[in-house]
C-alpha positions in Angstrom: 14.6 -1.6 18.9 18.3 -1.5 19.7 19.4 -4.8 18.0 22.9 -5.0 16.6 23.1 -7.4 13.7 26.5 -6.2 12.4 28.3 -9.3 13.7 25.6 -11.8 12.8 26.2 -14.2 10.0 23.2 -14.1 7.7 22.2 -16.4 4.7 19.5 -15.5 2.3 18.2 -18.5 0.4 16.5 -17.4 -2.8 17.6 -13.8 -3.4 14.9 -13.3 -6.1 12.2 -10.7 -6.0 11.3 -10.4 -2.3 14.6 -11.9 -1.1 16.5 -9.5 -3.2 14.5 -6.5 -2.0 15.1 -7.4 1.7 18.8 -8.2 1.1 19.5 -5.0 -0.7 17.7 -2.8 1.8 19.3 -4.5 4.9 22.8 -4.1 3.3 22.3 -0.5 2.2 20.9 0.6 5.5 23.9 -1.0 7.2 21.9 -3.4 9.4 23.8 -6.4 7.9 27.5 -6.6 7.3 28.6 -7.6 3.7 31.5 -9.5 5.3 29.0 -11.8 7.2 26.2 -12.1 4.7 25.7 -14.5 1.8 22.9 -15.5 -0.5 21.8 -18.2 -2.9 19.9 -18.3 -6.2 19.0 -21.1 -8.6 21.4 -20.3 -11.5 25.1 -19.7 -11.7 24.9 -16.8 -14.1 22.4 -15.0 -11.8 24.7 -15.8 -8.8 27.7 -14.1 -10.4 25.7 -11.0 -11.4 24.2 -10.6 -8.0 27.5 -11.1 -6.2 29.0 -8.3 -8.3 26.0 -6.0 -7.7 25.8 -6.5 -3.9 29.4 -7.2 -3.0 28.6 -10.4 -1.1 29.2 -14.1 -1.8 26.3 -15.6 -3.9 26.1 -19.2 -4.9 23.7 -22.0 -5.8 24.6 -24.1 -2.7 22.0 -23.8 0.0 23.6 -26.3 2.3 26.9 -24.5 2.3 25.2 -21.1 2.8 23.5 -22.0 6.0 26.6 -23.5 7.6 27.4 -21.5 10.7 24.8 -18.8 9.9 23.0 -17.2 12.8 20.0 -16.1 10.8 18.7 -17.9 7.7 16.1 -16.2 5.4 14.0 -18.6 3.4 12.8 -16.6 0.4 12.3 -19.4 -2.1 8.9 -20.2 -3.8 6.4 -22.0 -1.5 6.4 -25.1 -3.7 10.1 -25.8 -3.2 10.4 -25.0 0.5 10.1 -28.6 1.5 12.9 -29.6 -0.9 15.2 -26.8 0.3 14.6 -27.6 3.9 15.6 -31.2 3.3 18.8 -29.9 1.5 19.9 -27.7 4.4 18.8 -30.0 7.3 22.4 -31.4 7.9 23.7 -27.9 8.6 20.8 -26.5 10.7 21.2 -26.2 14.4 19.1 -25.1 17.4 21.1 -21.9 17.7 19.9 -20.5 14.4 16.8 -18.5 13.6 15.0 -19.5 10.4 12.9 -16.6 8.9 10.6 -17.7 6.1 8.8 -15.3 3.7 7.3 -18.2 1.7 3.6 -17.5 1.4 1.3 -20.2 2.9 4.0 -22.4 4.3 3.3 -23.1 8.0 6.1 -22.9 10.6 5.2 -26.5 11.6 5.9 -27.7 8.0 9.4 -26.1 8.2 10.0 -27.5 11.7 9.0 -30.9 10.6 11.2 -30.8 7.4 14.2 -29.7 9.4 13.6 -32.3 12.1 15.3 -29.9 14.6 13.9 -27.8 17.5 15.0 -24.7 15.7 13.4 -21.2 16.0 11.2 -20.6 12.9 9.5 -17.3 12.3 7.2 -16.7 9.4 7.1 -13.3 7.8 4.8 -11.8 5.1 6.3 -8.6 3.7 5.1 -6.7 0.7 6.9 -5.0 -2.3 6.9 -1.4 -1.0 9.7 -2.7 1.3 12.0 -1.7 -1.6 11.6 1.9 -0.6 11.3 1.4 3.2 7.6 1.8 3.3 6.6 -1.8 3.4 4.2 -3.7 5.7 5.4 -7.0 7.3 3.4 -9.4 9.5 5.3 -11.9 11.6 4.3 -15.0 13.6 6.3 -17.4 15.7 6.8 -21.2 15.4 6.7 -23.6 18.3 10.4 -23.1 19.3 10.8 -19.4 18.7 11.1 -17.1 21.7 9.5 -13.7 22.0 13.0 -12.2 22.0 13.7 -13.9 18.6 10.4 -12.5 17.2 11.5 -9.1 18.4 14.8 -9.5 16.6 13.1 -10.5 13.4 10.7 -7.5 13.8 13.8 -5.2 14.1 15.1 -6.5 10.8 11.8 -5.9 8.9 11.3 -2.6 10.7 14.1 -1.2 8.6 12.0 -1.7 5.5 8.7 -0.4 6.9 6.2 -1.2 9.6 5.8 -4.5 11.3 3.0 -6.3 13.2 3.0 -9.7 15.1 0.0 -11.9 14.6 -1.2 -15.4 15.3 -0.2 -17.8 12.5 -3.9 -18.5 11.8 -4.1 -15.0 10.4 -1.1 -15.2 8.0 -3.0 -16.2 4.9 -5.3 -13.2 5.5 -2.3 -11.0 5.7 -1.1 -12.4 2.4 -4.5 -11.5 0.8 -4.6 -8.0 2.2 -1.2 -6.4 2.6 1.0 -8.6 0.5 -1.4 -8.5 -2.5 -2.8 -5.1 -1.6 -0.3 -2.9 -3.4 -1.6 -4.4 -6.7 -5.1 -3.4 -5.8 -4.0 0.1 -4.9 -2.1 0.4 -8.2 -5.3 -0.4 -10.1 -7.2 2.2 -8.1 -4.4 4.8 -8.7 -4.4 4.0 -12.4 -8.2 4.3 -12.6 -8.1 7.7 -10.7 -5.4 9.0 -13.1 -7.4 7.8 -16.1 -10.4 9.6 -14.7 -8.3 12.8 -14.4 -7.4 12.4 -18.1 -11.1 11.9 -19.0 -12.0 15.2 -17.4 -9.2 17.1 -19.1 -6.0 16.8 -16.9 -2.6 16.0 -18.4 -1.7 12.4 -17.6 1.4 13.3 -15.6 -0.5 15.7 -13.4 -3.5 13.3 -13.0 -1.1 10.6 -11.9 0.6 12.9 -9.4 -2.7 14.0 -8.0 -3.9 10.5 -7.6 -0.7 9.1 -6.1 -0.2 12.0 -3.6 -3.9 11.9 -2.6 -3.6 8.2 -1.9 -0.4 8.7 0.1 -2.0 11.6 2.0 -5.2 9.7 2.9 -3.2 6.6 4.1 -0.9 8.8 6.1 -3.9 10.5 7.9 -5.3 7.0 8.8 -1.9 5.9 10.2 -1.1 9.1 12.1 -4.5 9.9 13.6 -5.7 6.4 14.2 -9.2 7.5 13.2 -11.6 5.1 11.6 -11.6 5.5 7.7 -15.4 6.0 7.8 -15.0 8.9 10.1 -12.3 10.5 7.9 -14.5 9.9 4.8 -17.4 11.7 6.5 -15.1 14.7 7.2 -14.4 15.1 3.5 -18.1 14.6 2.5 -19.9 17.9 2.9 -23.7 18.1 2.5 -24.8 18.4 -1.1 -21.2 18.6 -2.2 -19.2 17.0 -5.0 -17.8 14.1 -2.9 -21.1 12.5 -2.0 -22.0 12.3 -5.7 -18.7 10.5 -6.3 -19.3 8.2 -3.4 -22.7 7.3 -4.7 -21.1 6.2 -8.0 -18.6 4.1 -6.1 -21.3 2.4 -4.2 -23.4 1.8 -7.3 -20.4 0.3 -8.9 -19.9 -2.0 -5.9 -16.3 -0.9 -5.4 -16.5 -1.7 -1.7 -17.7 -5.3 -2.1 -15.4 -5.9 -5.0 -12.3 -5.0 -2.9 -13.6 -7.2 -0.1 -14.1 -10.1 -2.5 -10.6 -9.5 -3.9 -9.0 -9.9 -0.5 -11.1 -13.0 0.3 -10.2 -14.6 -3.0 -6.5 -13.9 -2.6 -6.6 -15.3 1.0 -8.2 -18.5 -0.3 -5.5 -18.8 -2.9 -2.8 -18.2 -0.3 -4.0 -21.3 1.6 -3.4 -23.4 -1.6 0.0 -22.1 -2.6 2.1 -24.6 -0.7 0.3 -27.5 -2.4 0.1 -26.6 -6.0 
């Protein structure tokens, strides 16, 4: 997208699981400069270890971290976002971009807590970002411009694919793509176990299951064809696949996956409040 972030001052508040994944990837890929990037964590010992590992300043002082920052990543738990926003409010200005990856926390909630007409962009990445094959959805707050959303997209594009959605869809994104890797791992594990059941060595069964999943997903992404159409192309008349599909349908795999996404979406709506 042609954005140059090398001179931008960036603060990552809460360099834990997702914050740490994003920070590490953006630094390693050279999108951010170590000289202009800092982070915070909750504990001094963790701060010292992370600073040594990443080669950037890491502290427990959120207020100091955001001072003069151009971009602030908010990667703390949803339940403490309000508290952290109140902490940093004295050092937040309209020239900054606040990018929040806190699940279920609305942009309006952050804007209200900061009491400043600052650009807030909400992002929902997933853990495959660690290998650059993640999926991130973004939405804009009241004061964010389309250009600022494009800049945020460029940051997350480094760790995978991005999509911009209306904020009303963000909890659904959480239930589908943010929680989704866990569902896929269960499916992969089950396919591998099935391979063992029918006589394959475990390592070969796992490889077959994982590469098959990767291949199928790649075909969907590259062709743009509907998954049902691609499924039909594999399913020959009176062949093996249709018998397997019948077992999946009898076991209600389809409806179970749908219910999993619905349930996770419902939980995402509650996260900021409990």
